[in-house]
C-alpha positions in Angstrom: 132.9 38.7 176.3 133.6 35.2 175.1 130.8 33.3 173.3 130.6 29.6 174.3 129.1 28.5 170.9 130.6 28.5 167.4 128.8 28.4 164.0 128.1 24.8 163.1 131.2 23.6 161.1 129.1 20.9 159.5 127.1 23.6 157.7 130.1 25.2 156.1 130.6 22.7 153.2 127.1 23.1 151.9 127.4 26.9 152.2 130.5 27.0 150.1 129.1 24.5 147.6 126.0 26.7 147.3 128.1 29.8 146.8 130.1 28.0 144.0 127.0 26.6 142.3 125.1 29.9 142.3 128.3 32.0 141.7 129.0 30.2 138.4 125.8 31.7 137.0 127.0 35.3 137.8 127.9 37.7 135.0 129.0 41.3 135.2 127.6 44.2 133.1 131.1 45.6 132.5 134.6 45.5 133.8 133.8 48.4 136.1 130.9 46.9 137.9 131.5 46.9 141.6 131.4 43.8 143.8 128.3 45.0 145.7 126.2 44.5 142.6 127.5 41.0 142.2 126.8 40.3 145.9 123.2 41.4 145.5 122.8 39.1 142.5 124.4 36.2 144.3 122.4 36.5 147.5 119.1 36.4 145.5 120.3 33.2 143.8 121.4 31.7 147.1 118.0 32.2 148.6 116.5 29.9 145.9 118.7 27.0 147.0 116.9 24.5 149.3 119.3 24.9 152.2 118.3 28.6 152.4 114.8 28.5 150.9 113.6 25.8 153.3 114.9 27.5 156.4 117.9 25.4 157.3 120.1 28.5 157.0 119.5 32.2 156.5 121.6 34.5 154.3 121.6 38.3 154.1 124.1 40.8 152.6 125.5 44.3 152.9 125.0 44.4 156.7 126.4 47.5 158.3 128.7 47.1 161.3 128.7 50.1 163.8 131.9 51.2 165.4 130.6 51.1 169.0 127.3 49.3 169.7 127.4 50.6 173.3 126.9 54.2 172.2 123.4 54.6 170.8 124.1 58.1 169.3 127.2 56.8 167.4 126.1 56.1 163.8 129.6 55.7 162.4 130.0 52.6 160.2 133.0 50.4 160.9 132.4 48.1 157.9 129.9 46.2 155.8 129.5 42.4 155.9 129.1 41.2 152.4 127.4 37.9 153.3 126.2 36.8 156.8 124.9 33.2 157.2 123.0 32.4 160.3 121.4 29.2 161.7 117.9 29.2 163.1 119.1 26.5 165.5 121.3 29.1 167.3 119.7 32.1 169.0 122.9 34.0 169.9 123.1 37.1 167.6 126.9 37.0 167.4 127.1 33.4 166.1 127.3 33.5 162.3 129.5 32.7 159.3 130.8 35.6 157.2 131.8 35.6 153.6 133.8 38.7 152.5 133.9 39.3 148.7 136.6 41.1 146.7 137.2 41.7 143.0 140.4 40.3 141.5 142.1 40.7 138.1 140.2 43.8 137.1 140.9 45.7 133.9 141.3 49.5 134.3 141.8 51.5 131.1 143.1 48.5 129.3 145.5 47.5 132.1 145.0 44.6 134.5 145.1 45.1 138.3 145.2 42.0 140.5 143.7 43.9 143.5 145.3 41.0 145.6 146.6 43.4 148.2 143.1 44.8 148.7 141.9 41.2 149.1 144.4 40.7 151.9 144.4 44.1 153.6 140.7 44.9 153.3 139.4 41.4 153.4 141.4 38.8 155.3 142.7 41.3 157.8 139.2 42.3 158.9 138.8 38.8 160.3 142.3 38.8 162.0 141.7 42.2 163.6 138.3 41.0 164.8 136.5 43.7 163.0 134.2 41.1 161.4 132.8 38.1 163.3 135.2 38.7 166.3 134.2 35.6 168.2 134.1 33.1 165.3 136.9 30.8 164.3 135.8 30.1 160.8 135.4 32.6 158.0 135.5 32.8 154.2 136.8 35.0 151.5 135.2 35.1 148.0 137.1 36.3 145.0 135.2 37.6 142.0 137.8 36.9 139.2 136.9 39.4 136.5 139.1 38.0 133.8 138.2 34.4 134.7 141.9 33.5 135.1 141.6 31.8 138.5 145.1 30.2 138.6 146.6 33.7 138.1 144.3 35.2 140.7 145.2 32.6 143.2 148.9 33.2 142.5 148.5 36.9 143.1 146.7 36.4 146.4 149.3 34.0 147.6 152.1 36.5 146.7 150.2 39.2 148.6 149.9 37.0 151.6 153.6 36.5 151.7 154.0 40.3 152.0 152.0 40.5 155.2 152.8 37.4 157.4 152.9 39.4 160.6 149.7 41.4 160.0 148.0 38.1 159.0 149.2 36.4 162.2 150.6 33.5 160.2 153.4 31.5 161.9 153.7 29.4 158.7 152.4 30.6 155.4 150.3 27.9 153.8 147.6 28.3 151.2 146.3 24.7 150.9 143.3 22.9 149.6 140.7 22.8 152.3 139.4 19.4 151.1 135.9 20.0 152.6 133.8 19.8 149.5 134.0 17.1 146.8 133.3 19.2 143.7 134.4 22.7 144.7 138.0 24.0 144.9 138.2 25.6 148.3 141.5 26.7 149.9 142.4 27.5 153.4 144.7 29.6 155.5 145.2 29.5 159.3 145.9 32.4 161.5 146.4 33.4 165.2 143.5 35.5 166.5 144.3 37.1 169.8 144.9 34.1 172.2 143.1 31.8 169.8 143.3 30.7 166.2 141.1 30.9 163.2 140.7 29.5 159.7 139.8 31.4 156.5 138.5 29.6 153.5 139.0 31.0 150.0 136.7 30.5 147.1 137.2 31.9 143.6 134.5 32.5 141.0 135.0 33.3 137.3 132.9 36.4 136.3 132.3 36.7 132.6 130.9 39.8 131.0 127.4 39.3 129.6 
């Protein structure tokens, strides 16, 4: 069933700015720390920001998505939303903005793994397949860059995108500056989504080891 209302686009810049501001404070305990721990740390910092603290927006994390909401007895999990942002001005439960987080440039046993394919296949594609936020036209990816080399992480993600143009429903592969926030580097990709289209923002955070 189609939803007549979208998440307010005017709120997206301040959301991404808040993620960048709070995300710059994040550190990891080790190179093996999982993204779920960073996500918990980040959501607690976000809730201290005025846009969330004062009730203009609400953010929660690690939200389970069930495979079939129509079958009460079915407890199978289809995925977990890393961040869900909702507006108290909108009452519809399916209107929200999702930020999906993935690690990038992780060191395993002294060897670096970009994890860019996972960013694409287990991140971006969950929006294209309508597994996450199926009725929304705006989404965001968040890259936790474990070695802090953001240019290299971006290059790896772009190369991974080029490998899956059909799966990502991209008629033309472009990874361009979104130009929606004055002090935050945010990128954008555009995709077909069923009979419609959608836009995915991309934000990258350097994660140092404390």
